C-alpha positions, -999 to 999 in steps of 0.1 A, spaced: -248 461 -594 -244 463 -632 -243 434 -656 -210 428 -674 -208 453 -703 -200 437 -740 -177 457 -760 -193 482 -786 -176 464 -814 -194 433 -806 -224 449 -819 -214 450 -855 -196 417 -855 -230 399 -847 -247 420 -876 -223 410 -897 -231 369 -890 -246 351 -914 -283 342 -901 -288 375 -887 -314 399 -896 -313 427 -875 -299 438 -837 -308 463 -812 -285 472 -784 -298 476 -746 -281 487 -713 -295 490 -678 -278 505 -653 -284 517 -616 -293 556 -614 -292 574 -580 -311 606 -581 -316 611 -544 -298 594 -517 -332 597 -493 -349 577 -519 -346 544 -538 -324 541 -569 -341 538 -602 -331 523 -634 -316 539 -663 -327 520 -694 -311 527 -727 -323 512 -758 -330 528 -792 -362 548 -788 -360 572 -821 -356 562 -858 -367 533 -879 -367 500 -859 -370 516 -825 -388 498 -798 -420 517 -785 -427 518 -749 -463 512 -735 -471 551 -731 -497 561 -707 -515 593 -718 -507 614 -748 -471 630 -754 -468 666 -749 -477 692 -773 -449 710 -792 -423 680 -787 -388 686 -772 -377 718 -768 -347 728 -784 -317 723 -765 -331 694 -744 -329 657 -744 -358 635 -743 -363 611 -716 -395 590 -706 -404 578 -672 -421 553 -660 -457 553 -637 -434 546 -606 -407 571 -612 -436 597 -619 -451 589 -585 -418 588 -567 -405 620 -578 -438 639 -584 -427 646 -620 -450 646 -651 -449 648 -691 -441 681 -705 -414 692 -680 -379 697 -676 -361 677 -646 -332 694 -630 -326 665 -607 -319 642 -633 -297 673 -655 -273 673 -617 -274 633 -613 -265 626 -649 -237 656 -651 -219 641 -620 -223 603 -627 -221 597 -665 -213 626 -688 -179 624 -704 -154 655 -707 -163 673 -736 -128 691 -731 -101 691 -706 -114 696 -675 -150 704 -688 -179 682 -683 -206 681 -710 -238 695 -694 -272 676 -703 -305 693 -699 -332 667 -697 -373 669 -706 -398 643 -697 -411 633 -732 -437 607 -720 -448 584 -693 -449 546 -697 -458 517 -679 -434 492 -664 -440 463 -647 -406 445 -642 -388 474 -619 -400 481 -585 -393 515 -579 -397 524 -618 -371 532 -649 -360 563 -669 -357 554 -706 -332 574 -726 -326 569 -765 -294 548 -772 -279 576 -796 -285 602 -769 -266 587 -742 -236 578 -766 -234 613 -777 -237 627 -742 -212 602 -727 -194 587 -756 -199 552 -740 -212 525 -765 -209 495 -743 -239 474 -737 -254 449 -714 -278 430 -734 -281 424 -772 -314 415 -787 -310 398 -821 -337 386 -848 -328 357 -868 -337 355 -907 -365 335 -914 -358 297 -913 -327 303 -891 -324 280 -861 -314 308 -831 -293 278 -814 -272 276 -844 -266 311 -839 -250 313 -803 -219 295 -809 -209 321 -837 -218 349 -817 -197 331 -788 -168 329 -812 -172 367 -823 -173 379 -787 -140 355 -779 -125 370 -811 -131 407 -794 -118 396 -759 -84 379 -771 -97 347 -771 -115 346 -737 -151 339 -742 -173 363 -717 -201 348 -697 -228 351 -721 -264 340 -714 -290 334 -744 -323 332 -741 -355 335 -760 -387 358 -761 -408 329 -754 -383 316 -726 -390 351 -712 -425 351 -715 -427 319 -696 -406 329 -668 -424 361 -664 -459 343 -664 -446 318 -637 -430 345 -615 -466 362 -619 -484 333 -609 -461 327 -581 -466 362 -567 -501 355 -563 -500 320 -548 -505 337 -514 -537 352 -526 -553 315 -528 -542 308 -491 -556 341 -481 -591 331 -497 -587 297 -476 -578 313 -446 -610 340 -452 -632 309 -459 -622 289 -427 -627 317 -408 -661 327 -421 -671 288 -416 -657 292 -378 
């Protein structure tokens, strides 16, 4: 169910294009933690260091920070409710699921173990069953996998985003032996408009329920 993954070299190729101020990789993949519960989304993006994207936090971060030897993850409210976890505690279930499904061999015949720590809870209105966010650098260090499913970019001031699209497509084709991958371009404004339209459509039934309630009341 994952999206087509883009080669790691595309990130640097896009950064080197004229008219690009900065870029940020992201990847979303399905994560099965428990066969008896719905799958959640593993969201990978830069969460530490300069230019990192902040999540909409709920509550304060755990005191004392992340313990030594642990990898920070951040769960959405839905995941916290579904699995009964909270900020400031380890998560052995994620340790096992990640080691079985994602970890790259550190040596021949050995899997690289990961020990996670829930460093915060955030709001997520996009994914019904919630998401687990992890820093992009931590994921690469644990798995050796730098492929991405999305790439956010900020054009330089005065640069038209439409002119960047053929340059990006050409850079992707150069990395794919002349075959242009099925890229989809969209702007943040278009995403907001689409989100608001979906939101309004979701609540359209409310108006019908109001009309039915008024009709029943009048009857």
